[in-house]
N, CA, C and O atoms as CSV, one atom per row, in Angstrom:
chain,resi,resn,atom,element,x,y,z
A,1,MET,N,N,8.965,13.345,2.513
A,1,MET,CA,C,8.173,12.527,1.619
A,1,MET,C,C,9.112,11.741,0.709
A,1,MET,O,O,10.153,12.247,0.288
A,2,HIS,N,N,8.741,10.526,0.418
A,2,HIS,CA,C,9.529,9.649,-0.447
A,2,HIS,C,C,9.014,9.741,-1.880
A,2,HIS,O,O,7.878,10.148,-2.120
A,3,SER,N,N,9.861,9.360,-2.819
A,3,SER,CA,C,9.466,9.337,-4.228
A,3,SER,C,C,8.572,8.122,-4.492
A,3,SER,O,O,8.503,7.196,-3.684
A,4,GLU,N,N,7.896,8.148,-5.631
A,4,GLU,CA,C,7.040,7.023,-5.997
A,4,GLU,C,C,7.803,5.703,-6.059
A,4,GLU,O,O,7.315,4.715,-5.512
A,5,PRO,N,N,8.971,5.632,-6.694
A,5,PRO,CA,C,9.703,4.353,-6.695
A,5,PRO,C,C,10.087,3.886,-5.282
A,5,PRO,O,O,10.058,2.690,-4.994
A,6,GLU,N,N,10.441,4.818,-4.417
A,6,GLU,CA,C,10.785,4.440,-3.035
A,6,GLU,C,C,9.554,3.904,-2.302
A,6,GLU,O,O,9.653,2.940,-1.543
A,7,ILE,N,N,8.406,4.523,-2.528
A,7,ILE,CA,C,7.174,4.050,-1.886
A,7,ILE,C,C,6.804,2.671,-2.410
A,7,ILE,O,O,6.439,1.789,-1.634
A,8,ARG,N,N,6.898,2.478,-3.735
A,8,ARG,CA,C,6.597,1.157,-4.314
A,8,ARG,C,C,7.493,0.085,-3.695
A,8,ARG,O,O,7.016,-0.987,-3.322
A,9,GLN,N,N,8.784,0.373,-3.586
A,9,GLN,CA,C,9.716,-0.607,-3.034
A,9,GLN,C,C,9.402,-0.898,-1.563
A,9,GLN,O,O,9.417,-2.054,-1.142
A,10,ALA,N,N,9.123,0.129,-0.799
A,10,ALA,CA,C,8.784,-0.066,0.620
A,10,ALA,C,C,7.502,-0.876,0.757
A,10,ALA,O,O,7.412,-1.744,1.626
A,11,LEU,N,N,6.508,-0.606,-0.088
A,11,LEU,CA,C,5.261,-1.379,-0.053
A,11,LEU,C,C,5.516,-2.838,-0.405
A,11,LEU,O,O,4.994,-3.740,0.251
A,12,ARG,N,N,6.315,-3.070,-1.435
A,12,ARG,CA,C,6.639,-4.455,-1.818
A,12,ARG,C,C,7.293,-5.207,-0.654
A,12,ARG,O,O,6.912,-6.333,-0.337
A,13,GLU,N,N,8.261,-4.581,-0.039
A,13,GLU,CA,C,8.960,-5.227,1.073
A,13,GLU,C,C,8.007,-5.502,2.228
A,13,GLU,O,O,8.045,-6.577,2.827
A,14,TRP,N,N,7.160,-4.542,2.536
A,14,TRP,CA,C,6.217,-4.711,3.633
A,14,TRP,C,C,5.230,-5.829,3.322
A,14,TRP,O,O,4.972,-6.687,4.166
A,15,ILE,N,N,4.676,-5.820,2.104
A,15,ILE,CA,C,3.712,-6.857,1.702
A,15,ILE,C,C,4.358,-8.238,1.769
A,15,ILE,O,O,3.759,-9.172,2.300
A,16,LEU,N,N,5.557,-8.375,1.244
A,16,LEU,CA,C,6.229,-9.676,1.263
A,16,LEU,C,C,6.534,-10.120,2.689
A,16,LEU,O,O,6.579,-11.320,2.962
A,17,GLY,N,N,6.741,-9.190,3.589
A,17,GLY,CA,C,6.950,-9.536,4.990
A,17,GLY,C,C,5.697,-10.054,5.660
A,17,GLY,O,O,5.769,-10.865,6.584
A,18,LYS,N,N,4.546,-9.589,5.198
A,18,LYS,CA,C,3.268,-10.023,5.769
A,18,LYS,C,C,2.724,-11.261,5.070
A,18,LYS,O,O,2.148,-12.137,5.716
A,19,ALA,N,N,2.902,-11.340,3.759
A,19,ALA,CA,C,2.364,-12.446,2.953
A,19,ALA,C,C,3.488,-13.427,2.659
A,19,ALA,O,O,4.002,-13.480,1.543
A,20,ARG,N,N,3.854,-14.183,3.644
A,20,ARG,CA,C,5.017,-15.063,3.529
A,20,ARG,C,C,4.839,-16.167,2.488
A,20,ARG,O,O,5.825,-16.731,2.015
A,21,ASP,N,N,3.593,-16.482,2.126
A,21,ASP,CA,C,3.349,-17.499,1.108
A,21,ASP,C,C,3.336,-16.927,-0.309
A,21,ASP,O,O,3.134,-17.664,-1.274
A,22,LEU,N,N,3.550,-15.630,-0.437
A,22,LEU,CA,C,3.557,-14.969,-1.740
A,22,LEU,C,C,4.976,-14.991,-2.321
A,22,LEU,O,O,5.915,-14.469,-1.719
A,23,ASP,N,N,5.112,-15.595,-3.484
A,23,ASP,CA,C,6.391,-15.623,-4.185
A,23,ASP,C,C,6.727,-14.200,-4.620
A,23,ASP,O,O,5.915,-13.560,-5.288
A,24,PRO,N,N,7.902,-13.690,-4.257
A,24,PRO,CA,C,8.263,-12.318,-4.641
A,24,PRO,C,C,8.140,-12.051,-6.138
A,24,PRO,O,O,7.803,-10.938,-6.542
A,25,ALA,N,N,8.408,-13.060,-6.962
A,25,ALA,CA,C,8.296,-12.890,-8.414
A,25,ALA,C,C,6.842,-12.734,-8.855
A,25,ALA,O,O,6.578,-12.203,-9.934
A,26,ALA,N,N,5.898,-13.192,-8.030
A,26,ALA,CA,C,4.474,-13.111,-8.373
A,26,ALA,C,C,3.850,-11.785,-7.950
A,26,ALA,O,O,2.732,-11.472,-8.358
A,27,LEU,N,N,4.551,-11.012,-7.144
A,27,LEU,CA,C,4.009,-9.728,-6.681
A,27,LEU,C,C,4.269,-8.655,-7.743
A,27,LEU,O,O,5.405,-8.243,-7.977
A,28,THR,N,N,3.184,-8.223,-8.370
A,28,THR,CA,C,3.268,-7.140,-9.348
A,28,THR,C,C,2.533,-5.930,-8.791
A,28,THR,O,O,1.958,-5.989,-7.704
A,29,ASP,N,N,2.554,-4.853,-9.526
A,29,ASP,CA,C,1.856,-3.649,-9.089
A,29,ASP,C,C,0.341,-3.788,-9.177
A,29,ASP,O,O,-0.391,-2.947,-8.655
A,30,THR,N,N,-0.135,-4.847,-9.835
A,30,THR,CA,C,-1.578,-5.066,-9.968
A,30,THR,C,C,-2.052,-6.346,-9.284
A,30,THR,O,O,-3.191,-6.765,-9.487
A,31,THR,N,N,-1.209,-6.961,-8.490
A,31,THR,CA,C,-1.619,-8.162,-7.746
A,31,THR,C,C,-2.690,-7.779,-6.730
A,31,THR,O,O,-2.449,-6.914,-5.889
A,32,PRO,N,N,-3.876,-8.406,-6.786
A,32,PRO,CA,C,-4.929,-8.106,-5.807
A,32,PRO,C,C,-4.520,-8.596,-4.413
A,32,PRO,O,O,-4.448,-9.801,-4.170
A,33,LEU,N,N,-4.260,-7.675,-3.519
A,33,LEU,CA,C,-3.676,-8.010,-2.228
A,33,LEU,C,C,-4.668,-8.626,-1.249
A,33,LEU,O,O,-4.354,-9.615,-0.587
A,34,PHE,N,N,-5.850,-8.053,-1.154
A,34,PHE,CA,C,-6.848,-8.562,-0.213
A,34,PHE,C,C,-7.711,-9.636,-0.863
A,34,PHE,O,O,-8.092,-10.611,-0.216
A,35,GLU,N,N,-8.013,-9.455,-2.121
A,35,GLU,CA,C,-8.842,-10.418,-2.851
A,35,GLU,C,C,-8.217,-11.806,-2.839
A,35,GLU,O,O,-8.915,-12.810,-2.700
A,36,ARG,N,N,-6.903,-11.856,-2.984
A,36,ARG,CA,C,-6.195,-13.145,-2.961
A,36,ARG,C,C,-5.729,-13.525,-1.564
A,36,ARG,O,O,-5.039,-14.528,-1.379
A,37,ARG,N,N,-6.105,-12.728,-0.600
A,37,ARG,CA,C,-5.830,-12.988,0.814
A,37,ARG,C,C,-4.348,-12.989,1.178
A,37,ARG,O,O,-3.923,-13.684,2.101
A,38,TYR,N,N,-3.575,-12.205,0.444
A,38,TYR,CA,C,-2.185,-12.007,0.840
A,38,TYR,C,C,-2.131,-11.087,2.055
A,38,TYR,O,O,-1.275,-11.232,2.928
A,39,LEU,N,N,-3.059,-10.143,2.090
A,39,LEU,CA,C,-3.231,-9.272,3.254
A,39,LEU,C,C,-4.637,-9.462,3.787
A,39,LEU,O,O,-5.547,-9.864,3.062
A,40,ARG,N,N,-4.801,-9.165,5.068
A,40,ARG,CA,C,-6.116,-9.285,5.719
A,40,ARG,C,C,-6.463,-7.944,6.357
A,40,ARG,O,O,-5.620,-7.053,6.460
A,41,SER,N,N,-7.683,-7.822,6.771
A,41,SER,CA,C,-8.153,-6.552,7.340
A,41,SER,C,C,-7.326,-6.128,8.547
A,41,SER,O,O,-7.188,-4.931,8.800
A,42,LEU,N,N,-6.784,-7.057,9.284
A,42,LEU,CA,C,-5.976,-6.695,10.450
A,42,LEU,C,C,-4.676,-6.003,10.048
A,42,LEU,O,O,-4.022,-5.394,10.894
A,43,HIS,N,N,-4.291,-6.083,8.778
A,43,HIS,CA,C,-3.098,-5.396,8.284
A,43,HIS,C,C,-3.348,-3.929,7.941
A,43,HIS,O,O,-2.396,-3.159,7.812
A,44,VAL,N,N,-4.602,-3.534,7.794
A,44,VAL,CA,C,-4.927,-2.171,7.338
A,44,VAL,C,C,-4.358,-1.089,8.255
A,44,VAL,O,O,-3.742,-0.153,7.746
A,45,PRO,N,N,-4.529,-1.164,9.576
A,45,PRO,CA,C,-3.960,-0.092,10.412
A,45,PRO,C,C,-2.446,0.071,10.245
A,45,PRO,O,O,-1.949,1.194,10.158
A,46,GLU,N,N,-1.728,-1.026,10.201
A,46,GLU,CA,C,-0.277,-0.961,10.032
A,46,GLU,C,C,0.084,-0.426,8.642
A,46,GLU,O,O,1.042,0.331,8.490
A,47,LEU,N,N,-0.693,-0.828,7.633
A,47,LEU,CA,C,-0.466,-0.331,6.279
A,47,LEU,C,C,-0.706,1.176,6.212
A,47,LEU,O,O,0.049,1.893,5.554
A,48,LEU,N,N,-1.734,1.657,6.876
A,48,LEU,CA,C,-2.011,3.095,6.903
A,48,LEU,C,C,-0.868,3.863,7.572
A,48,LEU,O,O,-0.461,4.921,7.090
A,49,LEU,N,N,-0.362,3.338,8.665
A,49,LEU,CA,C,0.767,3.983,9.339
A,49,LEU,C,C,2.004,4.023,8.437
A,49,LEU,O,O,2.717,5.026,8.398
A,50,LEU,N,N,2.251,2.941,7.720
A,50,LEU,CA,C,3.374,2.906,6.780
A,50,LEU,C,C,3.180,3.959,5.688
A,50,LEU,O,O,4.107,4.706,5.377
A,51,LEU,N,N,1.999,4.020,5.116
A,51,LEU,CA,C,1.725,4.993,4.062
A,51,LEU,C,C,1.868,6.426,4.563
A,51,LEU,O,O,2.402,7.281,3.857
A,52,GLU,N,N,1.400,6.688,5.764
A,52,GLU,CA,C,1.548,8.030,6.340
A,52,GLU,C,C,3.020,8.401,6.487
A,52,GLU,O,O,3.425,9.524,6.185
A,53,ARG,N,N,3.800,7.454,6.948
A,53,ARG,CA,C,5.234,7.707,7.121
A,53,ARG,C,C,5.906,7.941,5.772
A,53,ARG,O,O,6.734,8.842,5.641
A,54,LEU,N,N,5.560,7.142,4.777
A,54,LEU,CA,C,6.194,7.250,3.468
A,54,LEU,C,C,5.815,8.536,2.740
A,54,LEU,O,O,6.649,9.127,2.054
A,55,ARG,N,N,4.584,8.968,2.879
A,55,ARG,CA,C,4.142,10.173,2.165
A,55,ARG,C,C,4.380,11.448,2.953
A,55,ARG,O,O,4.310,12.548,2.404
A,56,GLY,N,N,4.662,11.300,4.241
A,56,GLY,CA,C,5.017,12.450,5.055
A,56,GLY,C,C,3.852,13.288,5.525
A,56,GLY,O,O,4.034,14.449,5.891
A,57,GLU,N,N,2.659,12.723,5.523
A,57,GLU,CA,C,1.494,13.431,6.047
A,57,GLU,C,C,0.403,12.430,6.418
A,57,GLU,O,O,0.374,11.312,5.903
A,58,PRO,N,N,-0.493,12.841,7.315
A,58,PRO,CA,C,-1.543,11.918,7.757
A,58,PRO,C,C,-2.558,11.610,6.655
A,58,PRO,O,O,-2.710,12.360,5.691
A,59,ILE,N,N,-3.236,10.496,6.830
A,59,ILE,CA,C,-4.307,10.077,5.927
A,59,ILE,C,C,-5.625,10.277,6.651
A,59,ILE,O,O,-5.789,9.834,7.788
A,60,ASP,N,N,-6.554,10.936,6.002
A,60,ASP,CA,C,-7.884,11.159,6.569
A,60,ASP,C,C,-8.701,9.882,6.397
A,60,ASP,O,O,-9.104,9.543,5.285
A,61,VAL,N,N,-8.942,9.180,7.494
A,61,VAL,CA,C,-9.655,7.905,7.414
A,61,VAL,C,C,-11.098,8.071,6.960
A,61,VAL,O,O,-11.732,7.096,6.558
A,62,GLU,N,N,-11.625,9.282,7.016
A,62,GLU,CA,C,-12.989,9.537,6.534
A,62,GLU,C,C,-13.069,9.389,5.016
A,62,GLU,O,O,-14.151,9.162,4.474
A,63,ASP,N,N,-11.938,9.514,4.328
A,63,ASP,CA,C,-11.900,9.428,2.869
A,63,ASP,C,C,-11.579,8.029,2.351
A,63,ASP,O,O,-11.433,7.847,1.143
A,64,LEU,N,N,-11.467,7.045,3.229
A,64,LEU,CA,C,-11.075,5.703,2.811
A,64,LEU,C,C,-12.244,4.911,2.263
A,64,LEU,O,O,-13.375,5.020,2.735
A,65,GLY,N,N,-11.939,4.105,1.245
A,65,GLY,CA,C,-12.913,3.176,0.691
A,65,GLY,C,C,-12.273,1.810,0.546
A,65,GLY,O,O,-11.048,1.693,0.514
A,66,ALA,N,N,-13.091,0.785,0.459
A,66,ALA,CA,C,-12.577,-0.586,0.375
A,66,ALA,C,C,-11.666,-0.774,-0.829
A,66,ALA,O,O,-10.670,-1.490,-0.728
A,67,GLY,N,N,-11.969,-0.165,-1.948
A,67,GLY,CA,C,-11.171,-0.322,-3.151
A,67,GLY,C,C,-9.831,0.385,-3.114
A,67,GLY,O,O,-9.001,0.168,-3.996
A,68,ASP,N,N,-9.597,1.229,-2.110
A,68,ASP,CA,C,-8.341,1.984,-2.010
A,68,ASP,C,C,-7.131,1.099,-1.746
A,68,ASP,O,O,-5.996,1.558,-1.880
A,69,PHE,N,N,-7.343,-0.143,-1.378
A,69,PHE,CA,C,-6.272,-1.040,-0.971
A,69,PHE,C,C,-6.113,-2.239,-1.908
A,69,PHE,O,O,-5.481,-3.230,-1.542
A,70,ARG,N,N,-6.676,-2.157,-3.101
A,70,ARG,CA,C,-6.709,-3.292,-4.018
A,70,ARG,C,C,-5.318,-3.830,-4.362
A,70,ARG,O,O,-5.071,-5.031,-4.249
A,71,ASP,N,N,-4.413,-2.947,-4.779
A,71,ASP,CA,C,-3.083,-3.360,-5.227
A,71,ASP,C,C,-2.111,-2.194,-5.059
A,71,ASP,O,O,-2.504,-1.115,-4.616
A,72,ILE,N,N,-0.878,-2.404,-5.402
A,72,ILE,CA,C,0.139,-1.361,-5.233
A,72,ILE,C,C,-0.182,-0.138,-6.094
A,72,ILE,O,O,-0.045,0.993,-5.628
A,73,ASP,N,N,-0.603,-0.346,-7.334
A,73,ASP,CA,C,-0.957,0.787,-8.192
A,73,ASP,C,C,-2.069,1.630,-7.577
A,73,ASP,O,O,-2.007,2.859,-7.607
A,74,THR,N,N,-3.073,0.981,-7.028
A,74,THR,CA,C,-4.187,1.695,-6.405
A,74,THR,C,C,-3.721,2.442,-5.166
A,74,THR,O,O,-4.127,3.583,-4.942
A,75,LEU,N,N,-2.879,1.818,-4.363
A,75,LEU,CA,C,-2.334,2.480,-3.175
A,75,LEU,C,C,-1.564,3.739,-3.554
A,75,LEU,O,O,-1.689,4.771,-2.895
A,76,LEU,N,N,-0.764,3.651,-4.623
A,76,LEU,CA,C,0.003,4.824,-5.069
A,76,LEU,C,C,-0.906,5.914,-5.627
A,76,LEU,O,O,-0.669,7.101,-5.404
A,77,ALA,N,N,-1.939,5.512,-6.347
A,77,ALA,CA,C,-2.862,6.504,-6.911
A,77,ALA,C,C,-3.596,7.261,-5.797
A,77,ALA,O,O,-3.826,8.465,-5.909
A,78,LYS,N,N,-3.954,6.567,-4.745
A,78,LYS,CA,C,-4.713,7.172,-3.651
A,78,LYS,C,C,-3.805,7.887,-2.642
A,78,LYS,O,O,-4.139,8.973,-2.167
A,79,PHE,N,N,-2.656,7.277,-2.316
A,79,PHE,CA,C,-1.844,7.767,-1.200
A,79,PHE,C,C,-0.421,8.175,-1.579
A,79,PHE,O,O,0.366,8.536,-0.703
A,80,GLY,N,N,-0.080,8.125,-2.856
A,80,GLY,CA,C,1.289,8.408,-3.281
A,80,GLY,C,C,1.631,9.876,-3.277
A,80,GLY,O,O,0.804,10.711,-2.910
A,81,PRO,N,N,2.856,10.201,-3.685
A,81,PRO,CA,C,3.346,11.586,-3.629
A,81,PRO,C,C,2.536,12.571,-4.454
A,81,PRO,O,O,2.394,13.723,-4.044
A,82,ALA,N,N,2.000,12.168,-5.598
A,82,ALA,CA,C,1.199,13.087,-6.410
A,82,ALA,C,C,-0.066,13.476,-5.659
A,82,ALA,O,O,-0.484,14.633,-5.693
A,83,ARG,N,N,-0.657,12.534,-5.001
A,83,ARG,CA,C,-1.872,12.777,-4.198
A,83,ARG,C,C,-1.541,13.696,-3.025
A,83,ARG,O,O,-2.299,14.613,-2.707
A,84,ALA,N,N,-0.398,13.437,-2.385
A,84,ALA,CA,C,-0.013,14.223,-1.216
A,84,ALA,C,C,0.281,15.680,-1.592
A,84,ALA,O,O,0.103,16.581,-0.772
A,85,ALA,N,N,0.727,15.908,-2.818
A,85,ALA,CA,C,1.077,17.254,-3.248
A,85,ALA,C,C,-0.145,18.067,-3.621
A,85,ALA,O,O,-0.062,19.294,-3.684
A,86,SER,N,N,-1.279,17.428,-3.871
A,86,SER,CA,C,-2.478,18.152,-4.303
A,86,SER,C,C,-3.253,18.725,-3.159
A,86,SER,O,O,-4.286,19.361,-3.370
């Protein structure tokens, strides 16, 4: 399992790789990723696989909600190391 800062950095890099029109300086931990169309629904499966790899355990897709993917802070709250440890 990776630390929270490592997960944040990996998410930032992944998001910037997918959202090529997003200025890296504009990407904050609260930037709405889907609302502003930086990411699209077709990115969700790949994002889930990345999160599973970073946290070191599978994600139960039965527990997913649309708001779980709002921004980096929300992703960490739902899928980060503190969540994985509980």
